[in-house]
N, C-alpha and C positions, 0 to 999 in steps of 0.2 A: 241552418238552411240545408246542410248536407246530411242530416241524420238519416234520411230515407235511403241513402246509398249503402248503409251497413246492414248486412244480413243478420237477422235475429235467430236463424236456425242453429248455427254453430254445429254443423254436421260433423266436422272433424273431431271436435272436442267430445261430442256425444258418442261418436263411434269408438274413440280411444278409451273412454271411460267404461263402455260396455265390454271392451276386450280385457280390461284390467280385472274386472270382477269375475271370479271363477265360481261356477255352480257345481257342487258335488253333493247332491242330496239323493243319490240313487243307491247308497250302500245298504240302507235298512230294508228297502223294498226288495232288492236283489237277494239279500240273505234269506228272507222269508220264502221267496219263490224257489230258491235253490233247495231249501229243505223239503218243500212239497214235491219237487221233481225227483229228489233222491228216493223218497218213499215209493213213488210210482215206478221208478226205474228198477228197483229191486224185484218187482213182480214180472218184469219183462226181460230179465237177463237171458233166459233160455232162448226166447224168440230172437233177440238181438244177435246172439252168438251164431245161431243157425243162419240168419240173414247175412251176417258179415262173411261167414265162411263160403257161402254159395254165390253171393252176388257182389260182395264188397270190392273184391279185386277187379272184377269186370267193370264196375261203374267208375272206379278210380282211374283205370286206364282209359276208359272212354272219355271221362271228363278232361284228363290231361291231354289226350290227343286232340279233342275239340278245342280246348283253350289254346293250345299251341297253334293250331291252324287259324283260329280267329285273330290272335294277337301277333303272331310271327309270320307264318307262311304255311299254305296248304300244299299238298303234293302236286296239285294241278298247276301251281305257280312255278315249280322247279324248272320247267322247260319254257317258261314264258319270258317275254321281253322285260317284264318288271323285275325279274330275278337278278338280272345283270345290269340294271340301269345304273348309270354313273352320274356324278355330280356335275352340273353345268357350270361354266365359268361365271355366268350371271343369267338371270331370267331374260328370255327373248333375245338371246344372242343371235338367233335367227327366228323366223316366224313359226317354227314347228315345235318348239319346246320351251318349258318353263324352268323349274329347278333341276330337272333330271333329263338326261339324254340316253338313248339306247346305244349299245356298245358297237354298232356298226360304224360309229364315228370314233376317231382317235382324239377328238378335241374335247377333253373333259378335265376336271380338276380332281386331285387326290383329296385336298381339303379346301374349305372355303369359309370366309368370315362374312357375316351379314350384320351391318350396323343399322340402327334406326333410332330416331328421336322424334317423339310426337308431343306437341304442345296441346294440353287438354284444358277445357274451360267449361264450367257449368254456368257461371255468371261472373260479373266483374270483381266479385269478392272471393270466389273459389276457383282456383286454377292451379296448374302445375305442369310437370314434364314426365313423360314415360319413356325411359331409355332402354334399349335392348341390344344385346350382342349375342349372336348365334354362331357357334363354331361347328361346322359340318365335317365329318370324318367317317372313314370306313363305309362309304356309300350310304348306309342306312341310319347312321347315328348323328346326333348333334347335341351339344351342350348349350343350353339357353340361360344366359345371365340377364336379369332384369332389375331395374331400379326405378321405382315410382316415387315421385316427390309431389306432394300437394300442400298448398297453403290457403288459408281462409281468414278473412278479416270479419270479425263479429264482435259486437258489444265493445267496441273501442280497443280490441286487442287482436293479435294475430296468432292463429293456431297452425301447427305443422304436422304432417304425417309422412312417413316413409315406409316403403315396402321393398325388401330385397328378395330375390328369388334365384335359385340355381337348380335347374331341372335337366335331367338326362332324357332326351327325346329319341323315340324310335319311329322312323318314318315308315309307317305300315303300307301306305299306298304310294307308289313311286312311278307314275306314268308321266308322259311328256306334257300332259295338259292339267294334271291334278296331283297334288302332294298333300297327304294327310298323315297325322302323327298323334301319338299319345306320349305323355311324359310323367316322370316321377322325380321327386327331389325334396328340397327344403325351401321354405319361405319364412322370412323373418320380418317382423314389424319393429321398427326402430323408435327413436325419440323416447318419450317417457313410458312406452309400453315394454319394449325390449323383450319380446317373446318370439319363439320360433315354433314352427309346426311342420308336419309332413305335407308336402305339396304335390298336387296332381294337376295335369293339364291335358288338353286336347285341342286340335285345330286342323285347319286345312286351307289350302290356297288353290283357287281355280283360275287357270290362265284362259280367259275367255277368248281374246283375240288381241294380237300385238297392237298396241303396247299396254293393254289393260289387264289387270288381274283383280280378283276379289278374295280378301283374306278374312278368315274367322279364327279366333282363338279364345280360349278360356283357361284361366289359372285359378286354383282353389286351394284353400287351407282352412284349418280351424285353430283359433287361439282362445283358450279357456272356454271351450264349447260354443264360441261365437264364430260365425263364418266371415272369412275375408276372401274376396275374389275380384278378378278383373276380366271383363269380357270385351273383345274388340270385334268390330265389323268395319273393315276399311276397304275403300276402293283405291287401288294403286296404279299410278301411271309411270311406266318404265322408260328411262332414257339411257340406253346403254347400261353401264354399271350402276346407275343411280335411279332412284325413284322418288316420286312425290305421292303422299297418301293423304286421304281425307275420309272422315266418316264419324262413327259413333263409338264411344267407350263408356262402359258401365262399371262402377266400383261399388262393392258392398264392404263396409267397414263396421263390423258388429251390427248395431241396429240402424246404422246410417246407410242410405242408398244415394249414390251420386251418379247423375247422367250428364255426360259431357260431349261437346263437339271436339273432334280430334283433327289436327293438321300436322303433318310431319314430313321428314325427308329421310332417306336412307341410301346405303351403298353396299355393293358386294365386291369382295376382293379374294 
């Protein structure tokens, strides 16, 4: 009578199987293409050397200067309020600021820990927890540790999936109403996959009006040429050092896509 309650999709199992299979069929085509390029490059050696000597150094410096300005800080920001923004004790300590406060106030933190745990659920057979710990330090940096656990009942058995992440975040935009970052680090798929990959992330939090904020974040890696990612869009309600969050989380595990409802709690210390 209860057979219809069991999911027949087996998303976790299919996703993990796709991560285990590695595809490496690009060597032969790349070797043939490199041989063609080498023959052409010999005819253009003189032109390349002249171009490099005249313009190479200029374009390298221009690229480095532009990249630094976009990712780290532009000269116009050196005298701005964002340059000296400090870490707030917790979001909405007063109605004028979120995660950062400007230095005309002495009420700020040197370091801060942010905890969160969200229960995620696609259906009654597929659900789990998404735990996060964020350690803020040196005004602009933080280390983000994450642990995702999913379980699914399908075909009279239960499958499991875990994803660990450790990312160094640089908070590029640090205003009192908006905090945005990008991150680099490592992500690891556990259980019977046991593979790690280079991880990247980005995100932001908009402090709309006390006590509400809107959070967006995305983490991404590749395992055996298959994508693994986690995207969050959460509405947060702040109560002093604590918050309640609710919204949408999307997971891509190899060939499997999982869309979940998310409900969680968190705190800042």
